[in-house]
VEXGUDREN-501724 format. One record per atom (N, C-alpha, C): residue in one letter; atom name; x negated, y, z negated. Coordinates in steps of 0.1 Angstrom, whole numbers, padded with zeros to 4 digits. Each point is the difference from the previous one (the first is absolute). Layout:
N
[site "A","CA",[X,Y,Z]];
...
//
This chain:
72
[site "M","N",[-0008,-0012,0000]];
[site "M","CA",[0008,0012,0000]];
[site "M","C",[-0009,0013,0000]];
[site "F","N",[-0006,0002,-0011]];
[site "F","CA",[-0009,0012,-0001]];
[site "F","C",[-0015,-0004,0000]];
[site "G","N",[-0003,-0013,0001]];
[site "G","CA",[-0013,-0005,0000]];
[site "G","C",[-0006,-0001,-0014]];
[site "M","N",[0009,-0001,-0010]];
[site "M","CA",[-0005,-0001,-0014]];
[site "M","C",[-0001,-0015,-0004]];
[site "S","N",[-0011,-0003,-0007]];
[site "S","CA",[-0002,-0014,-0005]];
[site "S","C",[0008,-0001,-0013]];
[site "S","N",[0001,-0012,-0004]];
[site "S","CA",[0008,-0003,-0013]];
[site "S","C",[-0007,0006,-0012]];
[site "Q","N",[-0014,0001,0000]];
[site "Q","CA",[-0007,0007,-0011]];
[site "Q","C",[0003,0015,-0001]];
[site "S","N",[0000,0006,0012]];
[site "S","CA",[0003,0015,-0001]];
[site "S","C",[0015,0002,-0003]];
[site "T","N",[0009,-0008,0005]];
[site "T","CA",[0014,0001,-0004]];
[site "T","C",[0002,-0002,-0015]];
[site "A","N",[-0007,-0010,-0006]];
[site "A","CA",[0001,-0002,-0014]];
[site "A","C",[-0006,0012,-0008]];
[site "G","N",[-0011,0005,0005]];
[site "G","CA",[-0006,0012,-0006]];
[site "G","C",[0009,0012,0000]];
[site "F","N",[0007,0002,0011]];
[site "F","CA",[0009,0011,0001]];
[site "F","C",[0012,-0002,-0009]];
[site "L","N",[0006,-0012,-0001]];
[site "L","CA",[0011,-0002,-0009]];
[site "L","C",[-0004,0001,-0014]];
[site "G","N",[-0013,-0004,-0003]];
[site "G","CA",[-0005,0001,-0014]];
[site "G","C",[-0001,0015,-0004]];
[site "A","N",[-0005,0008,0010]];
[site "A","CA",[-0001,0014,-0003]];
[site "A","C",[0014,0007,-0002]];
[site "V","N",[0010,-0005,0007]];
[site "V","CA",[0013,0006,-0001]];
[site "V","C",[0006,-0004,-0014]];
[site "V","N",[-0002,-0012,-0004]];
[site "V","CA",[0005,-0005,-0013]];
[site "V","C",[-0008,0008,-0011]];
[site "A","N",[-0013,0001,0001]];
[site "A","CA",[-0007,0008,-0010]];
[site "A","C",[0004,0014,-0001]];
[site "A","N",[0004,0006,0011]];
[site "A","CA",[0004,0014,0000]];
[site "A","C",[0014,0001,-0007]];
[site "I","N",[0009,-0010,0002]];
[site "I","CA",[0013,0000,-0006]];
[site "I","C",[-0002,-0002,-0015]];
[site "V","N",[-0008,-0009,-0005]];
[site "V","CA",[-0003,-0002,-0014]];
[site "V","C",[-0006,0012,-0006]];
[site "L","N",[-0009,0007,0006]];
[site "L","CA",[-0006,0012,-0005]];
[site "L","C",[0010,0011,-0002]];
[site "A","N",[0009,0001,0010]];
[site "A","CA",[0010,0011,0000]];
[site "A","C",[0010,-0003,-0012]];
[site "A","N",[0003,-0013,-0002]];
[site "A","CA",[0010,-0004,-0011]];
[site "A","C",[-0007,0003,-0013]];
[site "A","N",[-0013,-0002,-0001]];
[site "A","CA",[-0007,0003,-0013]];
[site "A","C",[0000,0015,-0003]];
[site "F","N",[-0001,0008,0010]];
[site "F","CA",[0000,0014,-0002]];
[site "F","C",[0014,0005,-0004]];
[site "I","N",[0010,-0006,0007]];
[site "I","CA",[0014,0004,-0002]];
[site "I","C",[0005,-0004,-0014]];
[site "Y","N",[-0002,-0013,-0004]];
[site "Y","CA",[0005,-0005,-0012]];
[site "Y","C",[-0009,0001,-0012]];
[site "G","N",[-0012,0004,0002]];
[site "G","CA",[-0010,0002,-0011]];
[site "G","C",[0002,0012,-0008]];
[site "P","N",[-0006,0001,-0011]];
[site "P","CA",[0001,0012,-0009]];
[site "P","C",[-0006,0012,0007]];
[site "S","N",[0005,0012,-0002]];
[site "S","CA",[-0005,0012,0005]];
[site "S","C",[-0012,0004,-0008]];
[site "P","N",[-0010,0008,0005]];
[site "P","CA",[-0011,0005,-0008]];
[site "P","C",[0004,0007,-0013]];
[site "S","N",[0011,0008,0001]];
[site "S","CA",[0004,0007,-0013]];
[site "S","C",[0004,-0010,-0010]];
[site "Q","N",[0006,-0011,0003]];
[site "Q","CA",[0004,-0010,-0010]];
[site "Q","C",[-0013,-0007,-0005]];
[site "L","N",[-0010,-0001,0007]];
[site "L","CA",[-0012,-0007,-0005]];
[site "L","C",[-0008,0009,-0010]];
[site "H","N",[0001,0013,0002]];
[site "H","CA",[-0007,0010,-0008]];
[site "H","C",[0008,0004,-0013]];
[site "N","N",[0013,-0001,0001]];
[site "N","CA",[0009,0004,-0011]];
[site "N","C",[0009,-0011,-0003]];
[site "P","N",[-0004,-0011,-0007]];
[site "P","CA",[0009,-0011,-0003]];
[site "P","C",[0011,0004,-0009]];
[site "A","N",[0011,-0007,0002]];
[site "A","CA",[0012,0002,-0008]];
[site "A","C",[-0003,-0003,-0015]];
[site "P","N",[0006,0006,-0009]];
[site "P","CA",[-0002,-0003,-0014]];
[site "P","C",[0006,-0014,-0003]];
[site "P","N",[-0006,-0007,-0009]];
[site "P","CA",[0005,-0014,-0003]];
[site "P","C",[0014,0000,-0006]];
[site "A","N",[0007,-0010,0002]];
[site "A","CA",[0014,-0001,-0005]];
[site "A","C",[0000,0000,-0015]];
[site "A","N",[-0010,-0004,-0007]];
[site "A","CA",[0000,-0001,-0015]];
[site "A","C",[-0001,0014,-0006]];
[site "A","N",[-0004,0010,0008]];
[site "A","CA",[-0001,0014,-0005]];
[site "A","C",[0013,0006,-0003]];
[site "Q","N",[0011,-0005,0005]];
[site "Q","CA",[0013,0005,-0002]];
[site "Q","C",[0005,-0003,-0014]];
[site "P","N",[0006,0009,-0007]];
[site "P","CA",[0004,-0003,-0014]];
[site "P","C",[0012,-0010,0000]];
[site "Q","N",[-0001,-0009,-0009]];
[site "Q","CA",[0011,-0010,-0001]];
[site "Q","C",[0008,0003,-0013]];
[site "A","N",[0013,-0003,0001]];
[site "A","CA",[0009,0002,-0011]];
[site "A","C",[-0003,-0010,-0011]];
[site "A","N",[0000,0004,-0012]];
[site "A","CA",[-0003,-0009,-0011]];
[site "A","C",[0013,-0007,-0004]];
[site "P","N",[-0001,-0013,-0003]];
[site "P","CA",[0013,-0007,-0004]];
[site "P","C",[0006,0006,-0013]];
[site "A","N",[0013,0001,0000]];
[site "A","CA",[0007,0006,-0011]];
[site "A","C",[-0001,-0008,-0012]];
[site "A","N",[0003,-0013,0001]];
[site "A","CA",[-0001,-0009,-0011]];
[site "A","C",[-0005,-0013,0005]];
[site "E","N",[-0008,-0007,-0009]];
[site "E","CA",[-0006,-0012,0004]];
[site "E","C",[0010,-0012,0000]];
[site "A","N",[0001,-0008,0010]];
[site "A","CA",[0010,-0010,0001]];
[site "A","C",[-0004,-0012,-0009]];
[site "A","N",[0010,-0007,-0006]];
[site "A","CA",[-0003,-0011,-0008]];
[site "A","C",[-0005,-0012,0008]];
[site "P","N",[-0009,-0008,-0005]];
[site "P","CA",[-0005,-0011,0008]];
[site "P","C",[0011,-0010,0003]];
[site "V","N",[-0001,-0005,0012]];
[site "V","CA",[0010,-0009,0005]];
[site "V","C",[-0005,-0014,0000]];
[site "A","N",[0008,-0010,-0004]];
[site "A","CA",[-0005,-0014,0000]];
[site "A","C",[-0003,-0004,0015]];
[site "P","N",[-0010,-0008,0002]];
[site "P","CA",[-0004,-0004,0013]];
[site "P","C",[0011,-0009,0006]];
[site "A","N",[0002,0000,0013]];
[site "A","CA",[0009,-0008,0007]];
[site "A","C",[-0005,-0014,-0001]];
[site "P","N",[0010,-0010,-0001]];
[site "P","CA",[-0005,-0014,0000]];
[site "P","C",[-0006,-0004,0013]];
[site "R","N",[-0011,-0008,-0001]];
[site "R","CA",[-0007,-0004,0012]];
[site "R","C",[0004,-0014,0004]];
[site "G","N",[0002,-0003,0012]];
[site "G","CA",[0003,-0013,0005]];
[site "G","C",[0015,-0004,-0002]];
[site "P","N",[0003,-0012,0003]];
[site "P","CA",[0014,-0005,-0002]];
[site "P","C",[0003,-0002,-0015]];
[site "V","N",[0013,0002,-0004]];
[site "V","CA",[0004,-0002,-0013]];
[site "V","C",[0004,-0014,-0002]];
[site "I","N",[-0006,-0008,-0009]];
[site "I","CA",[0003,-0014,-0002]];
[site "I","C",[0008,-0001,-0012]];
[site "R","N",[0011,-0006,0001]];
[site "R","CA",[0009,-0002,-0012]];
[site "R","C",[0002,-0015,-0002]];
[site "E","N",[0003,-0003,-0012]];
[site "E","CA",[0003,-0014,-0004]];
[site "E","C",[0014,-0004,0006]];
[site "V","N",[0000,-0011,0006]];
[site "V","CA",[0013,-0005,0006]];
[site "V","C",[0005,-0012,-0009]];
[site "P","N",[0013,0001,-0005]];
[site "P","CA",[0005,-0011,-0008]];
[site "P","C",[-0001,-0013,0008]];
[site "N","N",[-0005,-0011,-0007]];
[site "N","CA",[-0001,-0013,0006]];
[site "N","C",[0012,-0008,-0004]];
[site "N","N",[0010,-0002,0008]];
[site "N","CA",[0012,-0008,-0003]];
[site "N","C",[-0001,-0014,0003]];
//
């Protein structure tokens, strides 16, 4: 068709894929302003103190409940 060998065709397609991946990295990556000024951590926000401490709750039973069956 254009006199291209399979190696040059593969090289051209590889360059196209690399350009697409590089463009996606720039589009979806962080901007330079985000890199230099990171957001404050979520733990820095004040949390509401609990009004009253809850009473301890008995743990839930684990596994199946086995009961005695009357033997008639």
